[in-house]
C-alpha positions as CSV (number, residue, x, y, z in Angstrom):
1,D,86.2,60.7,141.2
2,I,87.4,61.2,144.8
3,A,85.6,58.7,147.1
4,E,83.8,60.2,150.0
5,D,84.6,58.7,153.4
6,I,81.0,59.2,154.6
7,T,77.9,59.3,152.4
8,L,74.4,60.3,153.1
9,F,73.3,56.7,153.6
10,D,76.1,56.1,156.2
11,S,75.4,59.0,158.5
12,A,72.4,59.6,160.7
13,E,73.5,63.2,161.1
14,L,73.5,63.8,157.3
15,Q,70.1,62.2,157.0
16,N,68.7,64.5,159.7
17,R,70.2,67.5,157.9
18,F,68.6,66.2,154.7
19,I,65.2,66.1,156.3
20,S,65.7,69.4,158.0
21,L,66.5,71.0,154.6
22,W,63.2,69.8,153.2
23,L,61.3,71.0,156.2
24,K,62.9,74.4,155.7
25,L,61.8,74.4,152.0
26,E,58.3,73.5,153.1
27,D,58.2,76.5,155.4
28,D,59.6,78.7,152.6
29,Y,57.0,77.4,150.0
30,A,54.1,76.9,152.3
31,D,51.9,79.3,150.3
32,F,52.8,77.7,146.9
33,D,50.6,74.8,146.3
34,D,51.9,74.2,142.8
35,V,55.5,73.6,143.9
36,M,56.4,69.9,144.0
37,F,59.3,68.4,145.9
38,E,61.5,65.7,144.3
39,L,63.4,64.4,147.3
40,L,66.6,63.3,145.6
41,N,67.3,63.1,141.9
42,E,68.9,59.9,140.5
43,V,69.8,58.1,143.7
44,R,72.9,56.1,142.9
45,D,73.6,52.4,143.2
46,V,72.7,51.8,146.9
47,E,70.6,49.2,148.7
48,A,66.9,50.0,148.1
49,D,66.0,49.8,151.8
50,L,68.5,52.5,152.6
51,W,66.8,54.9,150.2
52,N,63.3,53.7,151.1
53,N,63.9,54.4,154.8
54,L,65.3,57.9,154.2
55,A,62.5,58.7,151.8
56,E,59.8,57.5,154.2
57,N,61.3,59.4,157.1
58,T,61.3,62.6,155.0
59,V,57.8,62.0,153.8
60,N,56.6,61.5,157.4
61,A,58.3,64.7,158.5
62,L,56.8,66.7,155.6
63,R,53.4,65.4,156.2
64,K,53.3,66.8,159.7
65,K,53.5,70.2,158.0
66,N,51.6,69.7,154.8
67,S,49.5,66.7,153.9
68,N,48.9,68.0,150.4
69,R,52.4,68.7,149.2
70,K,53.1,66.8,146.0
71,I,56.3,64.7,146.6
72,I,58.2,62.9,143.9
73,I,60.2,59.8,144.7
74,G,62.4,58.0,142.2
75,S,64.0,54.6,142.1
76,T,67.7,53.8,142.8
77,C,70.4,53.2,140.2
78,W,69.9,56.6,138.7
79,N,66.1,56.3,138.6
80,N,66.3,53.1,136.6
81,A,62.9,51.6,135.6
82,A,64.2,48.1,136.6
83,Q,64.5,49.3,140.2
84,L,60.9,50.6,140.5
85,N,59.9,47.2,141.9
86,D,62.1,47.9,144.9
87,L,60.6,51.3,145.6
88,R,58.4,51.7,148.7
89,V,54.8,52.6,147.7
90,Y,52.6,54.8,150.0
91,D,49.0,55.1,150.7
92,D,49.2,58.7,149.8
93,E,47.6,60.2,146.7
94,N,50.0,63.1,146.7
95,I,53.1,61.1,146.0
96,I,54.3,60.7,142.5
97,Y,56.8,58.0,141.5
98,T,59.4,58.6,138.8
99,F,62.0,56.9,136.6
100,H,64.4,58.0,133.8
101,N,65.3,56.4,130.5
102,Y,68.4,56.9,128.4
103,A,68.7,53.5,126.9
104,P,70.6,52.5,124.9
105,F,73.0,54.6,126.9
106,E,75.8,54.3,124.4
107,F,73.5,55.9,121.8
108,T,71.9,58.7,123.8
109,H,75.3,59.6,125.4
110,Q,77.5,58.9,122.4
111,Q,80.9,60.7,122.4
112,S,79.9,62.4,125.6
113,V,82.7,64.2,127.4
114,L,80.9,63.6,130.7
115,Q,80.9,59.8,130.4
116,A,84.3,58.1,130.3
117,N,83.1,55.0,128.5
118,C,81.2,56.9,125.8
119,M,84.1,59.2,125.3
120,F,86.5,56.3,125.1
121,Y,84.4,54.4,122.6
122,N,84.1,57.6,120.6
123,R,82.0,56.2,117.8
124,K,78.8,57.5,116.1
125,L,75.8,55.3,116.5
126,V,72.4,55.5,114.8
127,Y,68.9,54.5,115.8
128,P,67.3,52.2,114.9
129,C,70.2,50.0,113.9
130,D,70.3,46.7,112.1
131,D,74.0,46.3,112.7
132,I,73.7,45.3,116.4
133,E,77.4,44.4,116.5
134,R,78.3,48.1,116.6
135,Y,76.3,48.3,119.9
136,R,77.8,45.1,121.2
137,D,81.3,46.4,120.5
138,Y,80.7,49.2,123.0
139,Y,80.4,46.7,125.8
140,R,83.2,44.6,124.5
141,L,85.6,47.5,124.4
142,T,84.6,49.4,127.6
143,S,83.8,46.5,130.0
144,G,84.8,43.3,128.3
145,Y,81.2,42.1,128.3
146,D,80.5,39.9,125.3
147,N,76.8,39.1,125.7
148,A,75.1,42.4,125.3
149,Y,71.6,42.4,123.8
150,S,71.6,38.7,123.7
151,E,67.8,38.7,123.2
152,F,67.9,40.9,120.2
153,D,69.2,41.0,116.6
154,K,68.8,44.7,116.1
155,I,68.4,47.9,118.1
156,D,64.9,49.3,117.8
157,I,61.7,50.0,119.8
158,D,61.7,46.5,121.2
159,V,65.0,47.3,123.1
160,L,63.4,50.4,124.6
161,R,60.3,48.4,125.7
162,K,62.6,45.9,127.4
163,Q,64.6,48.6,129.1
164,M,61.5,50.2,130.5
165,E,59.7,46.9,131.3
166,G,59.8,47.8,135.0
167,A,57.7,50.9,134.4
168,K,55.0,48.8,132.7
169,Q,55.1,46.3,135.6
170,F,54.8,49.2,138.1
171,I,51.7,50.7,136.6
172,E,50.0,47.3,136.2
173,K,50.7,46.5,139.8
174,Y,49.7,50.0,141.1
175,P,47.1,51.3,138.7
176,D,45.9,53.9,141.2
177,K,49.4,55.5,141.5
178,I,51.0,58.2,139.3
179,L,54.2,57.2,137.5
180,W,56.1,59.9,135.7
181,C,59.1,59.6,133.3
182,G,61.0,62.5,134.6
183,E,63.9,62.4,132.1
184,F,64.7,61.1,128.6
185,G,66.6,62.5,125.7
186,T,69.6,62.3,123.4
187,I,72.8,64.2,123.2
188,R,72.7,67.0,120.7
189,H,75.4,65.8,118.3
190,C,73.5,62.6,117.6
191,D,72.4,62.3,114.0
192,M,69.2,64.3,113.8
193,T,67.2,61.6,112.0
194,S,68.3,59.1,114.7
195,R,67.3,61.6,117.5
196,E,63.9,62.0,116.0
197,N,63.5,58.2,115.6
198,W,64.5,57.6,119.2
199,M,62.3,60.4,120.6
200,R,59.3,59.2,118.5
201,D,59.7,55.7,119.8
202,M,60.0,56.8,123.4
203,I,57.0,59.0,123.2
204,K,55.0,56.2,121.5
205,I,55.8,53.8,124.3
206,L,55.0,56.3,127.1
207,S,51.8,57.3,125.4
208,E,50.7,53.7,125.0
209,W,51.3,53.1,128.7
210,D,49.7,56.4,129.6
211,I,52.8,57.6,131.5
212,P,53.3,61.3,131.6
213,Y,56.8,62.5,130.7
214,C,59.3,65.3,130.5
215,V,62.2,65.6,128.1
216,W,65.7,66.3,129.4
217,N,66.4,69.0,128.8
218,Y,64.2,71.2,126.8
219,L,66.7,74.0,126.5
220,S,70.4,74.2,127.4
221,T,73.1,76.7,126.5
222,P,75.4,75.8,123.6
223,N,78.4,75.3,125.8
224,D,76.9,73.5,128.8
225,G,78.1,70.0,129.8
226,N,74.8,68.3,129.1
227,R,74.2,69.3,125.5
228,F,70.9,67.5,125.4
229,S,68.7,70.4,124.4
230,L,66.2,70.2,121.5
């Protein structure tokens, strides 16, 4: 990757342009009440307040034009459930909060050409898995980390629950707010039985917690980079 000298969160000018873009979209879609705006998908690893401040300024600007527009705001670190606790929450019934889940990442993205570590590891993984050392090996090989999954002796639904614990805490803390799992899924060349097992466990957890969800992605072309279609 080529590092950018200036990012969105460094520049007031870029942030003003960001807000202006959403105001233009509001003008263009003013007559479409069923269109929702997700302000920024998978905000990367930035300080939570930097994103919270930009999101709030954007919401305030949009509300001057439309108080009823549904606005979706996700957490930082690629919409990680663990970062939902850092997300600013509004007294606004038309704001929806969102997170994504692809844990265990080394399973859902196994042998992915888009992810350097997964491509480097280049091993098939199954789910659930009693041989947790295969999963631990991924971290040993790609990052030198020797204490992965220290709380567990196998990879199964308990790992998923732990990875999404922040989502459960959010809905318990804010029972009147809408939390949506905007993405989850497995790469298409995973073992089909494992894909079904993982999807079934994800849907079971989200249903238990009464969290609406959307699979990534329902349909993709055979040659696209994601290869996550059902």
